[in-house]
N, C-alpha and C positions, 0 to 999 in steps of 0.2 A: 513389250516393244522389242522387235527383232533387230538384227544387226543392220539390215538395209534401212529400216525406219529410223534407227538411231543415227545413222550416217546422214540421212536426209534432214532430220531435225537439227543436228549439229550444224550442217551447212546453212540451213535457213537462219539459225540464230546468228551465225557469224556474218552472213550477208546483211542481216538487219542491223547489226552493230556497226558494220562498216558504212552503211548508208546513213545511219544516224550521225556518225562521226564526221563524215565528209559533207553532210548537209548543213552543218552549223554555219549560220551567217550567209547561206546561199539565197539568192533572190528567187522569188516564187516563179518568175517568168523565165528563168534560165533553163535551157533544155537539159534533161537528165540523160546521161549516157550510161550504158551498162555493157560490159564486155562478156560475150557469150563464150564460156570456156570451151565449148564444143568446136568453135571455129577460130578461136584465137590461138596463134602459135605458142608452143611452150617457151617459157623464158629460159635462157641459158644461165644457169646458176653455178657459182664457183664451188659450192659445197654440195652439189647434186649427189655425189657418191656417198654422202653421209646423211641423206634424206631418206624418207620412207620409200623402200623399194620392195615390191611384192612378187616379182617373178624373174627367173633367170633361165637362159637356154644357151645351148652351144650351136653356133652357125658356122660350119666349116672349121676354120682355125680361130674363130673369134668367139667371144662370149657377149651376150646381150642381156641387159638388165632393164626392167621397166618398173614404173611406180607412180608416185603422186605427181599431180600437176602436169601430166603429159611427159614426164621425164623418161628418156631412153638413153642408156649409156652403153658404150662399146669398150671392149678390152681385148688385147691380144694374148694376155697371160693370166687374166682373172685377178690381177692385183692393181694395175694402174688403169684408170678409166677416163674416158672423154664423153661428154654429153653431145648429142647430135640434135639437129633441128627437126622438130616434129610439128605437123600442122594442127595440133589440138592441145588444150590444157586439161582435158579430162584425165582422170586417174586411170592408169592401166593396172589390171589385176593379174594378168597371166600372159605368157609368151611361149611360142613354140617355133621351131625351125626345121626345115628340110634342106640341107645343104645351104645354099645362099639365099633361099626364100624364107622370110621371117614374117610371122603374124603376131600381133599383140591385140588383146581385147581388154575392155574395161567398162567404166561407168557410161550410162546413157546408151548402152549397146554399141559402143565404139569398136570398130575393127580397123586396124591400120596394117599395111603391108609394105615390106621392103623386098625388092628384087636383087639387091646388091649387098646382102649380109648385114643390113642395118644402117647403112650410110644415109639413105634417102627413104622417105616414107610418104605414102599416099593413103587417104581415108577410103576404105571400101564400103563401110556400113556405119550408120549412126542413127540412133533412135531418140535424140534429144527432143523433149517437148517443144523446144524453141524452133526446131527445124521446120521449115516450110515444105509442104508436099511438093516433090519434084514431078513435073508433068511427065517426065520420062520414066518415073519409077513404076515398076509393075505392081500388081495387086499383092504379091507375096511380100514385097518390101514394105508396103503400106500396112499389112496385117501385123508386122512385127514391131511397129513403132510404139513400144510400150514405155520407153524412157527408163528402163530398169537395167542394172549392170549385168554384163557378161562376166563370168567368174573363171572360166576354163576354156582352153582351146587345144585342139589336137588335129594334126595333119598326117595322113598316111604317106602322101607324096606331094608333088608340086601342084596337084589339081584337087584332090579330094580331102576335105576337112570338115570339122565339126566344132561348134561353139555352144556352150550352155551357160545358164545364169539363173538369176533370181526368178521366183514365181514360175518355174518350169519353162522359162524361155529356152528354146533349143533351135539352132540353125545348122544348116549344112550347105556345102558348096561342092560342085563337081568341076568347076572351072577356075580354081585357084583364087576364088573370092570375088570374081567379077560379078557374080550373083549369089546372094545368100537366101536360101529358102527355109521356111519354118518346118520343124519336125514336131510331131505329137508324141511326146514321151510319157507324160503323166496325163491320163485321160479323165481323172477325177474318179471318185468313189461314191457309191450309195450304200446305205445300210442293207444288210441281207434281211430277207423276210422274217427269218426266225429270230433275228436280233430285235426287230421291231415288235414282234409278238411277245418276246420275253420281256422287253421293256414295258409294254402295256400291262402285262400280267403283274409285274413287280409293282407298278404304280397302283394297280387296284388293291394290292395287299397293303402297301405302305404309301399312302397318298402324300405324306409329308416328307418323304425321303427320296433320294435318288437311287436308281438301280445301278448294279455293277456296270452294265453297258453304258449308262449315262455318265458314270464317273471315269470310265476308261478314256484315255487320250486316243482318239482315232487317227487314222492315217491322214496326213495332210493331202488335200486334193491336188494342190499345185505347189509342191515343195520346192524350195530353192535347190537347184542342181549345182553342186559345188565343184565337181571334177568329172572329167571324162577321160578314159584311157582305152587303148586297144591292146588285148593280150596277144601273145604269140600265135595262139590258135585262131585268131581272126575275130574273136568276139569283142563287142563294145560293152563297156561297163561304165555306168554313171552312179556316183554316190552323192547323197545330199542330206536334206533336212529331216529330222525325226527318224533317223535310221533308215531312210528310204534308199533303195538301190534299184537300178534298172539295167537290164541287159538286152542286147540284140545280137542275134546270130545271122541276120540277113542284111548287114551293112547299114543298119539304122532304119530300115523300112518299117519294121514293127519292133515293139519293146515289151518286155515282161517285167513286172514289178516283183522284186525279191527283198523283203524286209530283213534288216539285220537284227540280231538278238538284242541289241541296245537301241532304245528309242531316241537317243541323242543324235545330234548332227555329226556326219562325217565330212571333214573338210578337204580330204585329198585321197588319192589312190595311187598305187604303184603296180604296174603290169609286168608280168613275166611270161615265160614260155607256156605253151598250152593254154589252159584256162585258169592259170594261177594268178592271183592278185592279192594285194594287201590294202586295206582301207584303214584310215586313222582319223581321229577328230576330237570331239569334246571330252573333257575330263580325262585325258590320257588313254582313251580307248583305242585299241588296235585289233582288227579282225583279219583273218586270212581265209581265203577260199581257194580250192583247187578245181572247182567246177563252175566257174563264172557266176558265183553268187547263189547257187542252189543251197549250199551249206556254208556256214561260217564258224570258225574256231577263234576264240579269244586268245590273244597273246598278252602275257604279263609284261607290264611296262614299268611298274614301280613308281608311277607318278599319276597325279590327278590334274596336271596342267594340260591345257588344250594343245593339240598337235596340229600344225598348220601346213607343213610341206614335207615332201619326201622324194627320194631318188633311189633307183635300183643300183645294187652292186653285183658283181659277177657271182655266179653260183647261187642265186636266190637271196643274196644279201640285200640289206637295206639300210638307209639312213633316214630317220624321221625327226623333224625339228618342230619346235613350238615355243610356247610362252616361257619367259624368264630364262632365255638362253638354253632351253632344253635340247639335247641332242641324244637320240637313241640310235645305237649302231648294232646291226646283226651282220657278222662276217659272211655267213652263208645260210642257206635254207636249213631249218631245223634247230639252229642255234638260238639261245635266248637273246633278247634285246638288252644291251648294256647301256646304262645311263651315263651321260656326261653333261657338262654345263659350260657354256661360254657366256658368263654373266654380262660382259659389256655389250653383247649383241642385242640384249633385250628380247623382244618378241621376234623370233625368226620365222619368216614367212615362206622361204624357199631355199633349196639346197641343191648343189651339183658337186660331183666329184671332179676336182681339177686334174688330179693324177692319182696314183695308187696310195699316196699318203696325205693328201690335202683336200679339204672341203672348201667350196665357195658358198658363203652364206649371204642371204639378203633378208632385210627386215626393217624394223622401225628405226634402227640406228645406221642404216645404210648397208654397204657391202664390206665383207671381210673374209678372212680365211681362218681355218681351224685345222690343226693336225688330226688326221684320221686315226693314227696309231699312237 
């Protein structure tokens, strides 16, 4: 069972338990009501800054944090936070900003936008299975109603942006999110002819055994796309499930698959100048490329804990965060990653540099700061 299925199963069990609890003593003829989290406004919670938060971004002079139950919080200094009203309770997984324009993405394909630095929000896209087809929706919108989560979002400017998610869901916009159009990133794979022949030959020799090709874990046809970034050289890079990576040098019109040396999932990426990027993910694996994914070099991390978020520092430096309060810091390109721990933070999902000496962390225990030096 993968992460997406686990989340869905957990949600179904919780919903069933709640219905059973609230149904005790209810009359059979009483109407049953259910609040669709996709259309219900987020509840304003006094401890929202201490709840599960999965993404952070800087919007002008403000910081924006997003997370569970549609919670979005704003801060002027990265230390004190206020929750704002949002027209959905779906969980947000990522956020990005271009000056005062902010976009957040999450479960059920939700995309919300703020034109005033995060104060007010409107839904731009939503794929909830409960949503009714809008007569005004175009065919492209209908094609992407998969009900699966978006996991990463990136905007170049106030008009051009990209969002990717589970089961190779990929969208783009050229008008600031007024319309989101599907992209084909992972086109699926079929076994090569020589592989088929080899498998048949092996079967003939050992009818009761599996061939090496049959035992090998193949490339996932529609892998989850966990993160998208653009490097300084203009290339787009996506990393995802089972070591899959995809790159585009024509602004997302076409994509090439470039497998990482490790078959585990990469959960995030950091982009730098030129074609330089760093990918990180499962069991503490970190890889670096200087040619937009053509070749990858492993970086020593000293941990087997999964790494969930990261941010760039000047001169090719990086901060990468993950499970059990893990924080890996590299001062500049070429230096080794140094491990540190913020145990109270729990699983850290996202990180930003507040200033030269302080990190902003977001994760399972909410928002907090950590000294960089």
